[in-house]
N, C-alpha and C positions, 0 to 999 in steps of 0.2 A: 690202400694196402694191396701189395702183390704177393702171391704165393706160388713159387715154382717147385714142382716135384721132380726129383731125380730118380724116381722109380715108377714102375707101371702097375696099375691095378685095373683089371678089365672085367671084374665080376659085376656086370651091369644089372643083372637080376637082383643080386644082393644089395646093390646101391639103391635100387628102386624100392625094395622092401624096407630098408632102413629109413629112407626118406618118408615113406608113408607112416611108419611107426612114430617118427619124431613129429610129423604133422599132427597125428592123433594125440600125442602127448601134450600138446599145447593146451588142450582142454582141461588138464588136471595139474600141470606143473607151472607154477606162477612166474618163474623168471623170464619166460619167453615174452611176457607182456610188458616187462619193465621199460624197454626202449620207448614205448608209446604212452607212458603214464603222464598224468597231469602233475607237474612239479610245483604248481602254485602253492599248495599247502606247505611244502618244504621252504619255499622262499618267504612265505608269510611268517612261518615259525622263526626263521633266521632273524627277522626284524625285531623279534621280542628279546633277543639276547643283547644285553647292555653294550653300548658302544665302548664303555670303559674296559671291556674284556679284551685282553691282549693275546691270550693263548687258549686254544681248544685242546683238551686232553681226552682221549678215548680210553675208557677202562673196559677192556674186552679181550677175548682170545680167539684165535683161529679165524673163522668166517666173520667174526664181529670186528676184526681189525685188519686182517691181511690185505683185503681188496682196497680199502681206502688208503692204506699205507702205500700200496703199489702205485696208485694213481698220484697221490701227493708227492712221493719221491721222484716220480717221472716228470711232473710239471714244475716242481719247486725250483730247479736250477735255472729255468728259462723264463720265469714269470715272477713279477713282484707281487707277492701275496699280502693281504692285509692282516692276517694273523698266522702265528706259528701253530703247528699241529704236532702233538706228541701222542704216543701210544704206550699205555701201561698194560702189558700183556703177559708179564712173567712174574712168578712168585719168587724169583731170585732177589734176595734182600738188597744186594749190592746194586742191581739194576734199578730197583724201586727208588732207593736213596739217590742214586746218580741222576735219574730223570727228574725227580722232584727238585733237585738243586739247580736245574736249568731254567726254571720259570717261577714267577711269583704266584703262589697258590691263591692269593686273594684277588688276582686279576685273571683268573682262569675259570672257564666254564667246562665242566666235566660231563661227558656223555657216557653213561653206564649202559652197556649193551649186553643183553643176554636173552636169547630167544625163549629158553625154558623159564628163565627167571630165578634159577638157583645154581648157577655155574660156580663151582668152588673157587677156581682161580680168580674170577672176576670179583667175587664178593669178599674174598680175603683182602684183596687190594683196596676195594671200596671201603671196607671197615677201617682200614688204616688211614686212608685219606680223610674219611668222615671224622675221624678223631682229631684231625688237624683243621678241618674246615666243615663246620656243621650247619652252615647256612643252606637251607634246602633250595634257595633260588640259584645256587651255583651248580645245580645238577639237573640234567634231563635224562630220563630213563627210556630206553628203546627195547621193547619186548613184545611178546604175543599178547593179544587180548586175554583177560582173565587169568593171567599168570600171577604167581605170588609176588613178583616184582611190581606188577601194576598195582596190586593192593597196597604194597609198601609205599610206593610213590605217592599214592593218594593219601595215605596216612600222614605223610610228612608234608603234604601240599606242594609236591614238586611236579614239574612238567613230565608228561608221558607221551611218547610217540609209538606207533605200532608198526610191526612188520606186515607186509602184505600177505595174503593167504598163499599157502603152498609154496613158499620160497624158503629153501634150506639155507643154512648159514653160509656155506661156501659158494652159493650162487646168489648171495644177497647184496653184493657190492653196489649194484645199480638201484637198490631200494633205499629207504631211509637210513639203513645202516651205513652206507657209504656217502649218499648224497648230502646228508645233514652236516657231518664234519667237513666235507669238502667245500660245500657252499659257504659255510661259516668262515672258511679261510680265504674265500675269494676265487675258488676254482669254478669255471663256467660249466655247471652241470647240464645246462641245456645242450651245449656242444658235445659233452660227454655222451649223453643219450642219443644225440644225432649220429655220432659215430657208430654206436651200437646198432642203431636202426639201419644204417647202411649195410651192415653185415646181415642183419635179419632179412631185409628186403632182398639182398643178393641171393641168400640161400633159399628162402621160401618162395621167391617169385622168379625163379629160373635165371638168376643173374650170373655174373662172371665168376663168382666163387663157388657156386653150388657144386659143380662137377668136381672141382679140386678138393673141396672139403669131403665129399662123399668118397672119392678115390682114396684119400688119405686115411679116413676112418676105416674103410674096408680093408686096406692093406695092413693097418695096425692090428685089427681084429683077426684077420686071417693068419697073420704071422706072429701072434702074441706069445706063442710058446717058445719060438726061437728068439725073436727080438723082443724080449720082455722088459727091457730097460729103454726108457724114452728120455732123451736128453734135449733140453733147450740150451743152445749156445748163443747167448745174447751179446752183441758187440756194442754195449753201452753200459756204463755204470748206472745210468738212470733206470735201467731195467732190473736191477738187483732184486728189488722187492716184488716186482712182477714175477720173477722166477720163484720166489718164496710162495706167492699166492698160487701159482701154477702147481707147485709141489703138493699143496694141500688139496686143491681141486682134483687133480689127477689121481693122487694116492688114495684119498678118502672116498672118492667116487667109484674107482675101478677095482680096488683090492677087496674082493668079496668071494663068498660062495656063489656058484652059479645058481640061478633060480630053478633050473630043471635038472640039477645033478648035485652030487656032493663034492664036486671038484673045487679047489681053491684056484682062483685066477687073478690076474691083474697085470698092470704094466708099471714098473717102478719108475717114478719121476726123478730126474736130476737136473738142477738148475746150474748153469755155468755162465761165467762172464768172460768175454774175450776183450783184449788178447791175453789177460793174465793167466787164464786157465789153459792156454796153449802150452804153458810151461809146467803143467801138472797132469790134468786129466786127459789131454789130447793123446798122449802116448798110449794110454789104455784103449782109447777108441781106435787109434790107428792100427795097433798090432795086437790088441788083446782079443779076448773071446768075442766071436761075432754074435753078440746078444743085445746090441744097442742100435737104436735108430737115433738120428740127430736132426733137430730143426734149428737152423741158424736164423737169428733175427738181427737185422741191421737197419740203420737209420740213414736216410739220404741227407737230410738237412738238420744239423745239430744246433742251429742258431748261434754258431760261434765260428769265426773264421781265423782263429790263431794259426800261425804257421811255424814251421821249424826255421830258426834263423839261418841266414846265409853265412855260416861261420865254418872255417876250416880249423880242425884241431890237430896239433902236431902228432904224428905217428898214426892218426886215425883218418887220413885223407880218403880212404875207401868209403867212409860214411858220408862224404859230400853228396852222394846220390840222394840224401834226405833233404838237402838244403832247399828252402822255399816251398816245401811240400806242406799243404794244410793238414793238420792232424785229422780232420774229418775224412780226408782222402786216404790217409795212411791206415786208419783203423778199418776202413772198408776194404782196402787192398789186402790187409791181413786176413779179414774174414773170407774174402773171395779166394785167397790162396789156400786156406785150409779146406774150404769146400772142394776146390779143384783137386787137392791132394787126396782127400777121402773118396771123392768120386772115382778116381783112378784105381782104387782098390777093387771096385766092381761088386762088392758084397756088403756094403754098409748103406742102409736106406737113409736117404738125405732129402731135405727140402729146405728152401729159404723163404723167409717172410721179410719183405721190405716195407718199412714204414717211411712215409714221405717226410715227416717232420715231427718234432716234439710238440704235440698239441693235445688238448682234451679229446677232440674228435678221434684222433688216431689211437690213443690208448683205450678209448671206449670201444673202438672197432676190434682191437686186439683182445680185450676182455671177452666180448660177446663171441668172437670167433672161437676162443678156447672153450667157452661154455657149451656151445653147440657141438664142437668136436668131441668133447667129453661125453655128452649125452649120446651121440651117435656110437661111439666106441662101447659105451656101457650097454646099449641096446644090442650091439652085434656080438659081444662076448657073453650076453645073457646074464647080466647082473642087475640088481636094483641100484641104479646110479645115485639115488637120493637118500639112502639110509646110511647108518654108520654103526652097526651093532658092535663091531670090535672096539670102538671108542667108548661106547656105553658100558661095556663089560668092565673096563678099567675104572670108570667113574663109580660104578657100583661097589667095587672092591675098596676104592679109596674111602667112600662114605662109611663102609663097615669099619675100616681102620680108625677113622676119625671118631666114630661112635664108641669104639672100644677104648 
């Protein structure tokens, strides 16, 4: 993975201070240790799921589903997987019915994921599915130890797996939350974690990405009042759900009251997919208010060599310049052209991330890169990156409404 910055950030003392804070944070924040975890318990558990199971379905919302979905949808187009994976994450009745019509519920194993063990959205969906399939062997529950969900799972004699200590939902994709459904589908979780470890080692052991990540985080933090919107512009449809994961990670981690003041701060995340969003949002970036930074993500090797045919169309001869051009080259030329056009404005912060190919290791690297970047920016803008009181406030009001 390569990351090129088109802006300068020279606050060396601030970078050093931020790095020391993140080094110290590893003692209490659990996600940093996930790339080096022992995955043998996950692989052993996967052997217990019946071979007759054709489909895995995750019942969960937010951090319980978005990360695994991002990885699955990135890998699925280029790899033959042994099981399909679905995500039941919305209380939209049309969505629930549509998803359930796509697979045989009797040949499905359901992973019910809730850190707290009492998530309203998760258990409204679970209750409905349980009314259709009440065989407890069809379910595995993933939760914190001693949660109400653990007690329920034991009551019905269902399997229970646990989240590791001090790992919040939106940082949990490389834990049992993501590894179990991905491994059950045939995704190589060992390679996934190896990719994450590459970024961890590079950052914490003075590797090639350390300086770049620190410069980027310091720039975002220093300029967060002016450039308070952060866009990812990913040039591959396979990264659509990665963008959704990033929106939760960035928004829920950084939109907070500052720890040592009463100010509201944060950077608004926006996920875009090129080239289609060149025909919508790009105009706003190019000529709109200068309040947006943009990170472009592109892929060198798409594992697909289809090209534009050597065909001349009457009255459209000018488009023969496209003939014989591989689509993989075209989409990256489109990306590079937009980067060049925005760079010429001189006042839009830009950087590019280049992924070598569509593999588990590379998406693992991208996931961990963004987790570390989020932690750094949170430290620098003085917020608690790992809580979400704004989300909890809405949950409390909902439960009062339900109670009434």
